[in-house]
DOLOPA-265448 format. One record per residue (C-alpha): x, y, z; residue in one letter. Coordinates in steps of 0.02 Angstrom, whole numbers, padded with zeros to 5 digits, always signed. Example, Ala and Ser with C-alpha at 12.3 -4.5 7.8 and 13.67 -1.06 7.14 Angstrom:
residues 2
+00615-00225+00390a +00684-00053+00357s 
END
This chain:
residues 191
+06488+01298+00468m +06426+01155+00580n +06596+01148+00663k +06586+01334+00705n +06411+01315+00777i +06464+01165+00882n +06617+01258+00944t +06512+01412+00987s +06383+01306+01079l +06519+01217+01177f +06597+01383+01228i +06428+01453+01282l +06389+01295+01381f +06560+01300+01465f +06540+01485+01513v +06365+01451+01581f +06422+01299+01680l +06573+01391+01751t +06468+01539+01808s +06342+01422+01891c +06480+01329+01982l +06562+01493+02035n +06394+01552+02104g +06373+01392+02203q +06552+01402+02267n +06524+01582+02326r +06367+01530+02418i +06453+01383+02504k +06604+01491+02547m +06493+01625+02623f +06387+01501+02720e +06545+01431+02801g +06609+01605+02838q +06440+01656+02912l +06435+01505+03028e +06609+01549+03093e +06559+01731+03120m +06395+01703+03211k +06479+01667+03377g +06592+01820+03373t +06567+01980+03471k +06584+02085+03314t +06445+01990+03227y +06329+01999+03378k +06366+02184+03404d +06324+02235+03226v +06165+02130+03225q +06108+02203+03392n +06146+02382+03341v +06053+02361+03175a +05896+02295+03261n +05905+02424+03401e +05929+02569+03280q +05783+02518+03170l +05669+02500+03323e +05729+02669+03389k +05705+02758+03223w +05530+02683+03210l +05479+02736+03385s +05553+02909+03364e +05457+02937+03201g +05596+02946+03073f +05500+02965+02911e +05601+02850+02797e +05586+02704+02918v +05398+02715+02943q +05374+02600+02792v +05423+02459+02910l +05257+02479+03000k +05171+02417+02842d +05284+02266+02825c +05340+02108+02910n +05526+02140+02924w +05683+02059+02986k +05867+02100+02983v +05941+01950+02894d +06075+01853+02985d +06197+01880+02841a +06331+02012+02869v +06451+02043+02726f +06603+02109+02821f +06765+02170+02746n +06923+02077+02803t +06952+02199+02948k +06772+02171+03006k +06744+02359+03026d +06630+02385+02875r +06495+02281+02796g +06328+02260+02711y +06169+02205+02799l +06005+02148+02723l +05836+02207+02785l +05701+02088+02725l +05527+02162+02699l +05360+02079+02659q +05226+02207+02618d +05069+02178+02724k +04949+02270+02606a +04810+02158+02538q +04846+02210+02359d +05036+02209+02373a +05125+02132+02225k +05305+02164+02278l +05421+02123+02422d +05589+02204+02455y +05762+02190+02526v +05845+02350+02583y +06034+02345+02580v +06103+02435+02733m +06281+02479+02776y +06371+02457+02942a +06530+02550+02989a +06631+02544+03148l +06668+02726+03190e +06756+02777+03350k +06723+02605+03426d +06535+02614+03389n +06437+02532+03250w +06337+02652+03141n +06200+02585+03030i +06165+02678+02869y +05986+02652+02814f +05979+02758+02656l +06076+02778+02495s +06109+02598+02444l +06006+02510+02311p +05852+02414+02363n +05806+02248+02285l +05628+02224+02226v +05548+02053+02204f +05382+02033+02110p +05278+01900+02196r +05204+01825+02038e +05373+01810+01952r +05437+01705+02096l +05298+01580+02077g +05194+01645+02220n +05013+01692+02219d +05017+01878+02183k +04945+01913+02356n +05059+01793+02452s +05221+01870+02513p +05388+01801+02458v +05449+01695+02604p +05587+01778+02707l +05707+01634+02675y +05686+01661+02487l +05709+01850+02501l +05867+01815+02600s +05933+01688+02474s +05900+01799+02323l +05978+01952+02404a +06130+01855+02461r +06158+01792+02284e +06154+01971+02223e +06281+02034+02352i +06393+01883+02325l +06417+01929+02142k +06543+02060+02198g +06587+02006+02375y +06723+01882+02331y +06869+01906+02215k +06939+01735+02182g +06928+01646+02349n +06948+01801+02457a +06836+01942+02517i +06841+02088+02397n +06871+02232+02518d +06854+02360+02380q +06676+02298+02346y +06630+02314+02530v +06713+02480+02560e +06660+02569+02400k +06490+02612+02476a +06568+02703+02624y +06572+02875+02544t +06547+03054+02595e +06380+03048+02506e +06324+02900+02612l +06373+02991+02772r +06292+03153+02713s +06126+03070+02669r +06128+02981+02835h +06154+03147+02927a +06004+03219+02834k +05903+03064+02877f +05944+03084+03062l +05885+03265+03056n +05715+03227+02978q +05583+03156+03091k +05403+03132+03040k 
END
């Protein structure tokens, strides 16, 4: 009996340790990849288009984007490209400015190169929600942007790599007809 318990505990410890190490390896791999990408035209283009589109949608009164007026927001510098660098995930970090806010958010956006132009898809992907108190903050203090970024990156990285390579299927699976259809509806609905 004791031998079985010890064996089970060892297996659990090994699985836990392996998953922690894999998580750290993914983070280090992505950080290196991100540093290499930051100087590229593709990276700069998608970052510029994302920021420009959000500002444009805000100024033109697109209803779904107006939430940004109530938040401190920033497009994170992480871009999770596929290997062709024509599709990818972006992270929009949001700190709620309301006095009684208890949550902060990260919106996952999608970028697709279509006919030589980057399109940013604001809707249809899951948003990440972070309770302030659970993260050790005062319930009325926003989660720092660097922490929102780190937590969201960890979540995306769970599927982004397969072995030591980018998992294109993970990146491209979000690029669906439903995504494009919801985006078309979004573009047709102003405040």
